[in-house]
ROMI-962589 format. One record per residue (C-alpha): residue number from 1; residue in three letters; x, y negated, z. Coordinates in Angstrom, 2 decimals, padded with zeros to 5 digits, always signed. Each point is the difference from the previous one (the first is absolute). Example, Ala and Ser with C-alpha at 12.3 -4.5 7.8 and 13.67 -1.06 7.14 Angstrom:
BEGIN
- pos | code | x | y | z
- 1 | ALA | +012.30 | +004.50 | +007.80
- 2 | SER | +001.37 | -003.44 | -000.66
This chain:
BEGIN
- pos | code | x | y | z
- 1 | MET | +103.18 | -184.87 | +151.76
- 2 | ALA | +002.46 | -001.56 | +002.40
- 3 | ASN | -002.50 | -002.77 | +000.68
- 4 | THR | -002.65 | +002.56 | +000.94
- 5 | LEU | +002.35 | +001.84 | +002.36
- 6 | LEU | +001.02 | -003.27 | +001.64
- 7 | ARG | -003.64 | -001.04 | +000.44
- 8 | GLN | -000.91 | +003.36 | +001.56
- 9 | ALA | +002.97 | -000.17 | +002.36
- 10 | MET | -000.98 | -003.52 | +001.09
- 11 | GLN | -003.60 | +001.08 | +000.62
- 12 | LEU | +001.17 | +002.95 | +002.08
- 13 | PHE | +002.38 | -002.23 | +001.96
- 14 | THR | -002.67 | -002.61 | +000.76
- 15 | ARG | -002.53 | +002.65 | +001.03
- 16 | ASN | +002.51 | +001.59 | +002.38
- 17 | GLN | +000.92 | -003.40 | +001.47
- 18 | GLY | -003.68 | -000.76 | +000.59
- 19 | ALA | -000.52 | +003.34 | +001.76
- 20 | LEU | +003.06 | -000.54 | +002.19
- 21 | GLY | -001.02 | -003.58 | +000.81
- 22 | ARG | -003.45 | +001.01 | +001.25
- 23 | ASN | +001.18 | +002.64 | +002.43
- 24 | PRO | +003.72 | -000.24 | +000.76
- 25 | SER | -000.04 | +002.83 | +002.54
- 26 | VAL | -000.88 | +002.59 | -002.67
- 27 | LYS | +002.91 | +001.28 | -002.04
- 28 | PRO | -000.65 | +000.60 | -003.69
- 29 | SER | -000.28 | +003.64 | -000.94
- 30 | ASN | +000.62 | +001.74 | -003.31
- 31 | ILE | -003.73 | +000.17 | -000.61
- 32 | SER | -000.44 | -003.78 | +000.08
- 33 | ARG | +002.61 | -000.41 | -002.75
- 34 | THR | -002.17 | +001.82 | -002.53
- 35 | ILE | -002.99 | -002.24 | -000.47
- 36 | GLN | -002.86 | +001.47 | -001.98
- 37 | SER | -002.49 | -002.39 | -001.46
- 38 | ARG | -002.96 | +000.77 | -002.19
- 39 | THR | -000.77 | -003.32 | -001.59
- 40 | ALA | -002.84 | +001.51 | -002.02
- 41 | VAL | -002.22 | +000.38 | +003.07
- 42 | SER | +001.47 | -002.45 | +002.50
- 43 | SER | +001.51 | -003.45 | +000.03
- 44 | THR | +003.44 | -000.85 | +001.30
- 45 | SER | -001.49 | -000.82 | +003.40
- 46 | GLY | -001.58 | +003.47 | +000.18
- 47 | ALA | -003.60 | -001.02 | -000.64
- 48 | ILE | -002.09 | +002.35 | -002.12
- 49 | LEU | -000.89 | -001.56 | -003.33
- 50 | PRO | -003.60 | -000.03 | -001.24
- 51 | LYS | -001.09 | +002.51 | -002.63
- 52 | PRO | +000.81 | -001.05 | -003.56
- 53 | ASP | -002.80 | -001.23 | -002.22
- 54 | LYS | -001.57 | +002.74 | -002.07
- 55 | THR | -000.49 | -000.84 | -003.65
- 56 | PRO | -003.49 | +001.03 | -001.09
- 57 | PHE | -000.42 | +001.72 | -003.37
- 58 | GLY | +003.75 | +000.62 | -000.30
- 59 | LEU | -000.38 | +002.93 | -002.38
- 60 | ILE | -002.44 | -001.88 | -002.22
- 61 | ARG | +002.28 | -003.04 | -000.17
- 62 | MET | +002.97 | +002.20 | -000.84
- 63 | THR | -001.98 | +001.69 | -002.79
- 64 | ILE | -001.10 | -003.36 | -001.39
- 65 | VAL | +003.64 | -001.07 | -000.26
- 66 | VAL | +001.63 | +003.27 | -001.13
- 67 | VAL | -002.39 | +001.13 | -002.75
- 68 | PRO | +000.20 | -003.14 | -002.20
- 69 | PHE | +003.79 | -000.10 | +000.23
- 70 | LEU | +000.26 | +003.68 | -000.91
- 71 | TYR | -002.25 | -000.64 | -002.99
- 72 | VAL | +002.04 | -003.02 | -001.12
- 73 | GLY | +003.21 | +002.01 | +000.42
- 74 | THR | -001.30 | +002.79 | -002.20
- 75 | LEU | -001.07 | -002.49 | -002.68
- 76 | ILE | +003.44 | -001.64 | +000.02
- 77 | SER | +001.83 | +003.33 | -000.25
- 78 | LYS | -002.32 | +001.22 | -002.77
- 79 | ASN | +000.50 | -003.17 | -002.06
- 80 | PHE | +003.76 | +000.05 | +000.56
- 81 | ALA | +000.20 | +003.63 | -001.13
- 82 | ALA | -001.95 | -000.92 | -003.15
- 83 | LEU | +002.38 | -002.92 | -000.62
- 84 | LEU | +003.05 | +002.25 | +000.33
- 85 | GLU | -001.50 | +002.53 | -002.39
- 86 | GLU | -000.93 | -002.70 | -002.49
- 87 | HIS | +003.57 | -001.31 | -000.16
- 88 | ASP | +001.46 | +003.53 | -000.10
- 89 | ILE | +001.96 | -000.60 | +003.18
- 90 | PHE | -001.22 | +003.10 | +001.75
- 91 | VAL | -001.86 | +002.42 | -002.21
- 92 | PRO | -000.23 | +003.67 | +000.86
- 93 | GLU | +001.16 | +002.18 | -002.88
- 94 | ASP | -002.62 | +002.09 | -001.71
- 95 | ASP | +001.42 | +003.47 | -000.19
- 96 | ASP | -001.78 | +002.32 | -002.37
- 97 | ASP | +000.36 | +003.43 | +001.53
- 98 | ASP | -002.25 | +001.79 | -002.43
- 99 | ASP | +002.63 | +002.64 | -000.83
């Protein structure tokens, strides 16, 4: 955590030094100290990044992966429950409430 704070402070310091070095007649204001960057849509230089690649058939691929693993998971749990019952580890009690 301390490493992250130190890195952010150094980045802020170097950005402010670069802004002051380019135009020494302009005094830094409070607004320039808060630097907002949206790295999801722009690079560090400010250029707009290209659109991300769209994965075709995303829902079909997800279904192809999820359904078999759900099926295998149900088979494993069913067999494990049968194993527990066979060894009398976890067996629900049969209560006869015919009174």
